[in-house]
C-alpha positions in Angstrom: 5.9 2.2 18.3 3.9 2.6 15.0 0.4 1.4 14.4 -1.2 1.2 11.0 -4.9 0.8 10.3 -6.2 0.2 6.8 -9.7 0.8 5.4 -11.5 1.1 2.1 -11.5 -2.5 0.9 -14.5 -4.2 -0.5 -16.0 -5.9 -3.5 -16.0 -4.1 -6.9 -16.7 -5.1 -10.5 -13.8 -5.4 -12.9 -12.9 -2.0 -14.4 -14.1 -0.1 -11.3 -12.1 2.0 -8.8 -11.4 1.6 -5.1 -9.4 3.7 -2.7 -7.6 2.3 0.3 -6.5 4.4 3.2 -3.9 3.7 5.9 -3.8 5.8 9.0 -0.6 5.8 10.9 -0.1 6.6 14.6 3.2 6.8 16.5 6.4 8.4 15.3 7.0 8.3 11.6 9.5 10.6 9.9 9.8 11.9 6.4 12.5 9.2 5.7 10.2 6.3 6.6 9.0 4.3 3.6 5.2 3.8 3.4 4.1 0.9 1.2 1.3 -1.3 0.2 1.6 -5.0 -0.5 -0.9 -7.7 -1.2 -1.3 -11.4 -0.8 -3.8 -13.6 -2.5 -4.6 -17.2 -1.2 -2.0 -19.6 -2.3 0.3 -16.9 -3.7 3.3 -15.1 -2.5 3.2 -11.6 -1.1 3.6 -8.9 -3.8 4.8 -5.3 -3.2 2.3 -3.0 -4.9 3.5 0.6 -4.3 5.8 2.5 -2.1 6.6 6.1 -1.3 8.7 8.0 1.3 6.6 9.6 4.0 8.2 12.9 3.0 7.1 12.5 -0.6 9.2 12.0 -3.7 9.1 9.6 -6.6 6.7 6.7 -5.9 7.5 3.1 -6.9 5.1 0.6 -8.4 5.0 -3.0 -9.3 4.8 -3.6 -13.1 1.4 -5.3 -12.6 -0.2 -2.1 -11.3 1.7 0.6 -13.0 -0.6 3.1 -14.7 -3.6 1.9 -12.7 -2.7 2.4 -9.1 -1.5 5.6 -7.4 0.1 5.9 -4.0 -0.1 9.2 -2.2 0.5 10.8 1.2 -1.5 13.3 3.3 0.8 14.0 6.1 -1.6 16.4 7.8 -3.9 13.4 8.2 -1.0 10.9 8.7 -2.7 8.9 6.0 -1.3 7.0 3.0 -3.7 6.2 0.2 -3.8 3.7 -2.6 -6.1 4.7 -5.4 -6.8 1.7 -7.6 -8.4 2.2 -11.0 -9.3 -0.3 -13.8 -9.3 -3.1 -11.3 -8.9 -6.7 -12.6 -10.0 -10.0 -11.0 -6.3 -10.7 -10.5 -6.1 -7.8 -8.2 -8.2 -9.7 -5.7 -6.1 -10.1 -2.5 -5.7 -8.9 1.1 -4.0 -5.6 0.9 -1.6 -4.5 3.7 -0.2 -1.1 4.6 3.4 -1.2 5.8 6.1 1.0 7.0 9.9 0.7 7.4 12.3 2.1 9.8 13.7 5.5 8.9 16.1 5.6 6.0 15.3 2.1 4.7 15.4 2.2 0.9 11.9 2.5 -0.4 12.6 0.6 -3.7 13.9 -2.3 -1.7 10.7 -2.3 0.5 8.6 -2.7 -2.6 10.7 -5.3 -4.4 11.4 -7.4 -1.3 8.2 -6.7 0.5 10.3 -5.5 3.4 8.7 -3.7 6.4 9.0 -3.2 10.1 5.4 -2.5 10.8 2.2 -3.5 9.0 -1.5 -3.2 9.5 -4.1 -6.0 9.7 -5.1 -5.8 6.1 -8.2 -5.0 4.1 -9.7 -7.4 1.6 -10.2 -6.4 -2.0 -12.4 -8.6 -4.2 -12.8 -7.9 -7.9 -15.3 -9.9 -9.9 
């Protein structure tokens, strides 16, 4: 089985940065898709960013493109989400997620599709 643990959330002023981390344990291959999605109170879940564990082209939601960066450190089994120029509308619970091997990463982003997810970390921008 796969376990995901997020960290790095907190409160930040608008325009500031924040970096989220997701440590994965269990078996994850290069073809698993790692992603971040978020959910604000009263709103639907939104896929934020996604990337294959083995690397390659990342995918981003239009709402965060140019501000957020997803990256992998496989030596540390960690997926990062660097968030810059944060806006109040970025306030949400952020979740790290992973799909089964060979699941399309773009679909995971658009459809917020996952097989495993962490408990989430809160990001508040004021």
